[in-house]
Backbone as a chain_set.jsonl record, in Angstrom:
{"seq": "XXXXXXXXXXXXXXXXXXXXXXXXXXXXXXXXXXXXXXXXXXXXXXXXXXXXXXXXXXXXXXXXXXXXXXXXXXXXXXXXXXXXXX", "coords": {"N": [[69.15, 79.792, 144.703], [70.558, 81.833, 145.174], [73.18, 80.878, 145.255], [73.639, 80.09, 142.487], [73.463, 82.687, 141.253], [75.53, 83.853, 142.466], [77.548, 82.372, 141.392], [77.439, 83.144, 138.62], [78.129, 85.765, 138.965], [80.818, 85.407, 139.818], [81.925, 84.169, 137.44], [81.562, 86.41, 135.6], [83.417, 88.115, 136.739], [85.836, 86.619, 136.624], [86.062, 86.478, 133.715], [86.4, 89.17, 132.946], [88.666, 89.431, 134.273], [90.474, 87.789, 133.077], [90.725, 88.891, 130.464], [91.882, 91.345, 131.142], [94.361, 90.305, 131.95], [95.395, 89.207, 129.599], [95.478, 91.572, 128.098], [97.609, 92.737, 129.409], [99.666, 90.979, 128.974], [100.137, 91.057, 126.238], [101.693, 92.712, 123.428], [102.41, 96.355, 123.526], [100.35, 97.819, 121.735], [97.92, 96.518, 122.351], [94.699, 95.25, 122.059], [93.243, 97.326, 120.442], [90.894, 98.981, 118.362], [91.288, 98.003, 115.788], [92.186, 95.447, 116.143], [91.007, 92.122, 115.696], [90.061, 90.747, 117.894], [88.695, 92.196, 119.636], [85.881, 92.288, 119.322], [84.981, 90.009, 120.321], [85.745, 90.558, 122.892], [83.98, 92.645, 123.725], [81.652, 91.284, 123.519], [81.758, 89.421, 125.641], [82.523, 91.063, 127.824], [80.724, 93.463, 128.654], [81.227, 96.259, 129.803], [83.078, 97.288, 128.511], [82.138, 98.598, 126.389], [81.898, 101.209, 127.201], [84.458, 102.228, 126.53], [85.476, 104.553, 125.622], [85.727, 106.143, 127.805], [88.028, 106.2, 130.371], [88.508, 103.707, 132.802], [89.201, 102.341, 135.763], [90.935, 99.27, 136.66], [89.888, 97.662, 138.617], [87.209, 98.651, 139.011], [86.138, 97.749, 136.378], [86.335, 95.135, 136.706], [84.371, 94.804, 138.902], [82.194, 95.892, 137.674], [81.67, 94.142, 135.526], [81.207, 91.813, 136.86], [78.843, 92.495, 138.277], [77.178, 92.857, 136.147], [77.086, 90.277, 134.903], [75.943, 89.01, 137.133], [73.436, 90.304, 137.306], [72.469, 89.324, 134.754], [72.508, 86.571, 135.364], [70.776, 86.448, 137.348], [68.414, 86.877, 136.09], [68.261, 84.92, 134.11], [68.011, 82.72, 135.908], [65.668, 83.207, 137.216], [63.829, 82.999, 135.09], [64.535, 80.339, 134.458], [63.475, 78.958, 136.842], [60.833, 79.621, 136.726], [59.903, 78.333, 134.34], [60.346, 75.703, 134.775], [58.427, 75.433, 136.978], [56.172, 75.692, 135.495], [55.742, 73.237, 134.161]], "CA": [[69.29, 80.677, 143.621], [71.596, 82.685, 145.441], [74.474, 80.292, 144.918], [73.698, 80.248, 141.204], [73.752, 84.133, 140.872], [76.959, 84.228, 142.982], [78.424, 81.744, 140.472], [77.278, 84.078, 137.499], [78.957, 86.956, 139.204], [82.173, 84.804, 139.732], [82.306, 83.92, 136.099], [81.939, 87.527, 135.157], [84.632, 88.611, 137.469], [86.967, 85.997, 136.008], [86.121, 86.778, 132.297], [87.021, 90.486, 132.955], [90.164, 89.363, 134.802], [91.356, 87.008, 131.98], [90.83, 89.802, 129.483], [93.048, 92.223, 131.636], [95.771, 89.526, 131.984], [95.577, 89.1, 128.148], [95.891, 92.791, 127.559], [98.899, 93.147, 129.959], [100.606, 90.108, 128.428], [100.449, 91.196, 124.769], [102.395, 93.959, 122.999], [101.663, 97.593, 123.854], [99.147, 98.367, 121.139], [96.863, 95.5, 122.299], [93.2, 95.577, 122.328], [92.844, 98.462, 119.772], [89.741, 98.837, 117.667], [91.541, 97.183, 114.748], [92.301, 94.091, 116.833], [89.848, 91.417, 115.677], [89.572, 90.13, 119.135], [87.842, 93.079, 120.39], [84.513, 91.93, 119.12], [84.926, 88.88, 121.354], [86.029, 91.175, 124.309], [82.961, 93.469, 123.865], [80.386, 90.474, 123.779], [81.781, 88.851, 127.014], [82.884, 92.138, 128.904], [80.032, 94.626, 128.172], [81.575, 97.406, 130.27], [84.218, 97.719, 127.361], [81.272, 99.526, 125.451], [82.209, 102.644, 127.654], [85.985, 102.224, 126.265], [85.852, 105.963, 125.476], [85.941, 106.667, 129.147], [88.796, 105.345, 131.145], [88.129, 103.096, 133.969], [90.291, 101.493, 136.57], [90.636, 97.741, 136.383], [88.917, 97.041, 139.663], [85.808, 99.026, 138.481], [85.894, 96.905, 135.289], [86.008, 93.8, 137.445], [83.091, 94.759, 139.6], [81.129, 96.151, 136.7], [81.311, 92.877, 134.759], [80.576, 90.909, 137.815], [77.622, 92.849, 138.37], [76.476, 92.563, 134.837], [76.852, 88.832, 135.015], [75.022, 88.632, 138.241], [72.029, 90.55, 136.82], [72.043, 88.199, 133.687], [72.329, 85.342, 135.997], [69.448, 86.487, 138.099], [67.197, 86.884, 134.987], [68.217, 83.571, 133.803], [67.641, 81.7, 136.967], [64.316, 83.379, 137.47], [63.195, 82.271, 133.966], [64.613, 78.834, 134.597], [62.665, 78.468, 137.84], [59.252, 79.734, 136.33], [59.658, 77.345, 133.359], [60.386, 74.386, 135.617], [57.228, 75.416, 137.708], [54.938, 75.518, 134.528], [55.73, 71.932, 133.649]], "C": [[70.43, 81.501, 143.842], [73.123, 82.221, 144.931], [74.736, 80.424, 143.373], [74.263, 81.647, 140.581], [75.193, 84.467, 141.393], [77.973, 83.51, 141.858], [78.486, 82.536, 139.135], [78.3, 85.083, 137.859], [80.504, 86.583, 139.197], [82.715, 84.786, 138.276], [82.408, 85.388, 135.519], [83.227, 88.45, 135.629], [85.995, 87.937, 136.82], [87.07, 86.343, 134.482], [86.908, 88.068, 132.188], [88.572, 90.211, 133.376], [91.089, 88.718, 133.751], [91.507, 88.042, 130.85], [92.003, 90.843, 129.874], [94.168, 91.635, 131.702], [96.202, 89.471, 130.572], [96.202, 90.399, 127.597], [97.145, 93.165, 128.125], [99.906, 92.343, 129.405], [101.044, 90.364, 127.154], [101.147, 92.426, 124.527], [101.61, 95.09, 123.339], [100.389, 97.937, 123.136], [97.929, 97.255, 121.148], [95.497, 96.099, 122.533], [92.731, 97.023, 121.571], [91.592, 98.104, 118.971], [90.099, 97.921, 116.302], [91.889, 95.858, 115.009], [91.047, 93.071, 116.475], [89.24, 90.78, 116.943], [88.605, 90.922, 120.079], [86.431, 92.883, 120.388], [84.089, 91.034, 120.096], [84.822, 89.489, 122.904], [84.588, 91.849, 124.536], [81.541, 92.483, 123.986], [80.699, 89.902, 125.199], [82.066, 89.873, 128.211], [81.899, 93.416, 128.564], [80.535, 96.112, 128.533], [82.594, 98.141, 129.229], [83.263, 98.706, 126.404], [81.577, 100.882, 125.886], [83.841, 102.819, 127.547], [86.406, 103.745, 126.138], [86.009, 106.751, 126.738], [86.918, 105.778, 130.023], [88.465, 104.978, 132.536], [89.214, 102.246, 134.589], [89.917, 99.974, 136.537], [89.733, 97.257, 137.377], [87.551, 97.422, 139.453], [85.299, 98.071, 137.292], [85.467, 95.613, 135.677], [84.687, 93.641, 138.031], [82.054, 94.9, 138.66], [80.761, 94.948, 135.993], [80.819, 91.822, 135.5], [79.157, 91.184, 138.116], [76.705, 92.492, 137.221], [76.101, 91.279, 134.683], [75.834, 88.411, 135.958], [73.632, 88.971, 137.792], [71.597, 89.521, 135.713], [71.791, 87.013, 134.309], [70.895, 85.194, 136.673], [68.127, 86.308, 137.129], [67.144, 85.39, 134.51], [67.716, 82.535, 134.703], [66.255, 81.876, 137.256], [63.521, 82.724, 136.334], [63.177, 80.871, 134.147], [63.559, 78.284, 135.579], [60.973, 78.4, 137.283], [58.967, 78.626, 135.139], [59.696, 75.961, 133.922], [58.957, 74.398, 136.313], [55.919, 75.255, 136.789], [54.639, 74.064, 133.936], [54.879, 71.054, 134.586]], "O": [[71.19, 81.858, 142.942], [73.976, 82.927, 144.395], [75.834, 80.796, 142.959], [75.154, 81.778, 139.743], [75.924, 85.26, 140.799], [79.032, 84.037, 141.516], [79.571, 82.582, 138.555], [79.274, 85.254, 137.125], [81.337, 87.316, 138.665], [83.785, 85.309, 137.967], [83.451, 85.591, 134.897], [83.83, 89.287, 134.956], [87.011, 88.581, 136.56], [88.203, 86.489, 134.023], [87.917, 88.138, 131.486], [89.522, 90.758, 132.816], [92.261, 89.057, 133.588], [92.589, 87.979, 130.265], [92.905, 91.139, 129.091], [95.155, 92.349, 131.522], [97.39, 89.692, 130.339], [97.174, 90.422, 126.842], [97.855, 93.905, 127.445], [101.028, 92.838, 129.291], [102.174, 90.011, 126.815], [101.201, 93.228, 125.459], [100.387, 95.021, 123.463], [99.412, 98.313, 123.783], [97.142, 97.106, 120.214], [95.245, 97.178, 123.069], [91.906, 97.751, 122.124], [91.267, 96.917, 118.927], [89.232, 97.193, 115.819], [91.894, 95.08, 114.055], [90.013, 93.323, 117.094], [88.084, 90.36, 116.991], [87.93, 90.469, 121.004], [85.76, 93.259, 121.35], [83.018, 91.167, 120.687], [84.107, 89.086, 123.822], [84.033, 91.562, 125.596], [80.506, 92.919, 124.489], [79.744, 89.947, 125.974], [81.871, 89.561, 129.386], [82.483, 94.426, 128.171], [80.334, 97.052, 127.764], [82.817, 99.352, 129.195], [83.82, 99.558, 125.712], [81.542, 101.765, 125.029], [84.446, 103.479, 128.392], [87.519, 104.131, 126.496], [86.393, 107.921, 126.709], [86.543, 104.652, 130.35], [88.17, 105.836, 133.369], [89.994, 101.555, 133.934], [88.766, 99.558, 136.407], [88.837, 96.477, 137.054], [86.681, 96.583, 139.689], [84.133, 97.674, 137.282], [84.504, 95.019, 135.193], [83.954, 92.674, 137.821], [81.066, 94.168, 138.72], [79.564, 94.704, 135.842], [80.097, 90.965, 134.991], [78.336, 90.272, 138.21], [75.629, 91.911, 137.368], [74.943, 91.009, 134.363], [74.971, 87.582, 135.672], [72.73, 88.136, 137.847], [70.507, 88.95, 135.765], [70.864, 86.333, 133.87], [70.114, 84.244, 136.616], [67.084, 85.721, 137.416], [66.097, 84.744, 134.529], [67.065, 81.575, 134.29], [65.578, 80.887, 137.536], [62.606, 81.95, 136.614], [62.153, 80.194, 134.055], [62.848, 77.327, 135.275], [60.167, 77.475, 137.388], [57.854, 78.108, 135.051], [58.975, 75.108, 133.405], [58.304, 73.359, 136.219], [54.85, 74.804, 137.199], [53.591, 73.747, 133.374], [54.723, 69.859, 134.339]]}, "num_chains": 1, "name": "protein.A"}
């Protein structure tokens, strides 16, 4: 279970990293509220819900990894309990 939770955290880190690369690679007014891709960003990187407060990139990466790890821990715990019930 530790391995799977670590995988979830790694995915969260990579997702936030990919969004950061996307924001750096696009033209300057990237990722504004008028951009339709922002909805997808907010679904896959929940820390962006705090976008009114500026955060450094490494905090966003760590927070997203922690969020995904927590979700992964919940999913894996539920998965184990459902498999034991069978």
